[in-house]
VMD Tcl script that draws the C-alpha trace (Angstrom):
set ca {
  {98.52 131.49 102.53}
  {96.01 130.30 104.92}
  {97.16 126.55 104.41}
  {100.95 127.61 104.82}
  {100.05 129.48 107.90}
  {98.32 126.11 109.39}
  {101.31 124.23 108.47}
  {103.79 126.40 110.38}
  {101.50 126.34 113.32}
  {100.84 122.97 113.48}
  {104.83 122.19 112.71}
  {105.65 124.70 115.74}
  {103.52 122.76 118.08}
  {105.69 119.79 117.56}
  {109.20 121.49 118.27}
  {108.73 121.39 121.83}
  {108.83 117.73 121.48}
  {111.41 117.49 119.07}
  {113.81 119.30 121.51}
  {112.53 117.52 124.40}
  {111.20 120.76 125.83}
  {107.98 121.72 127.27}
  {107.07 124.78 126.03}
  {104.12 127.17 127.32}
  {103.59 129.24 124.37}
  {101.10 128.37 121.75}
  {101.13 130.65 118.83}
  {103.83 130.46 116.11}
  {106.25 133.21 116.66}
  {106.04 133.22 120.74}
  {106.77 129.50 120.26}
  {109.77 130.25 118.09}
  {110.80 132.89 120.89}
  {110.63 130.60 123.64}
  {112.37 127.73 121.77}
  {115.39 129.93 120.98}
  {115.39 131.23 124.68}
  {115.55 127.59 126.15}
  {117.94 125.83 123.56}
  {119.96 125.16 126.58}
  {117.43 122.77 127.98}
  {117.35 120.49 124.74}
  {117.37 116.98 125.67}
  {119.97 115.65 123.11}
  {118.97 112.03 122.88}
  {115.38 113.40 121.88}
  {116.81 115.67 119.49}
  {118.64 113.00 118.07}
  {116.29 110.54 117.63}
  {113.67 112.88 116.19}
  {115.85 114.31 113.49}
  {117.06 110.79 112.80}
  {113.57 109.53 112.40}
  {112.75 112.49 110.20}
  {115.54 111.91 107.96}
  {114.62 108.21 107.39}
  {111.08 109.45 106.58}
  {112.44 111.85 104.08}
  {114.97 109.06 102.65}
  {112.20 106.63 102.36}
  {109.76 109.11 100.57}
  {112.83 109.61 97.99}
  {114.00 106.23 97.34}
  {111.00 104.14 97.88}
  {107.63 106.25 97.51}
  {105.46 103.17 97.96}
  {107.23 102.11 101.49}
  {104.94 103.35 104.43}
  {107.36 105.52 105.77}
  {105.43 106.49 108.90}
  {104.68 102.53 109.68}
  {108.63 101.67 109.33}
  {109.53 104.74 111.42}
  {107.11 103.75 114.18}
  {108.24 100.05 114.15}
  {111.77 101.34 114.54}
  {111.07 103.94 117.36}
  {109.07 101.32 119.03}
  {112.04 98.54 118.67}
  {114.60 101.26 119.63}
  {112.53 101.95 122.87}
  {112.49 98.37 123.74}
  {115.91 97.68 122.90}
  {117.71 100.51 124.47}
  {115.09 101.30 127.25}
  {114.72 104.96 126.01}
  {112.25 105.91 129.04}
  {115.19 105.36 131.32}
  {117.38 107.65 129.37}
  {114.93 110.48 129.47}
  {113.09 110.15 126.19}
  {109.39 110.46 126.94}
  {107.38 107.83 125.28}
  {103.74 107.42 124.99}
  {103.79 104.61 127.57}
  {101.05 101.76 127.97}
  {98.23 101.76 125.28}
  {94.93 99.92 126.48}
  {94.02 96.86 124.41}
  {90.43 97.59 124.52}
  {88.19 100.41 123.88}
  {86.87 102.53 126.98}
  {83.53 101.51 128.40}
  {80.79 104.10 128.21}
  {80.05 105.96 131.37}
}
mol new
graphics top color blue
foreach p $ca { graphics top sphere $p radius 0.5 }
foreach p [lrange $ca 0 end-1] q [lrange $ca 1 end] { graphics top cylinder $p $q radius 0.2 }
display resetview
């Protein structure tokens, strides 16, 4: 029961990102309630990409379990972002990643 509850809470924290909506609620049922109330704000391209990448992960898991699905999806997502300039289309991306460790301060 504990692990199932933890899994639901973790999954619910990602729903806003999947739908392209910044949710305020943090607990499972309030997140669902807020998401349902704000479905009209869904960013379609973000949802389409997220659902598509999740589908690719599942297909890879079933047809080729030894293939590193998350790595494949990461490479595809970076490629799609570069080729289609997704940030200019409203899709949020991680952005610039520093190439060195931060200096101790």
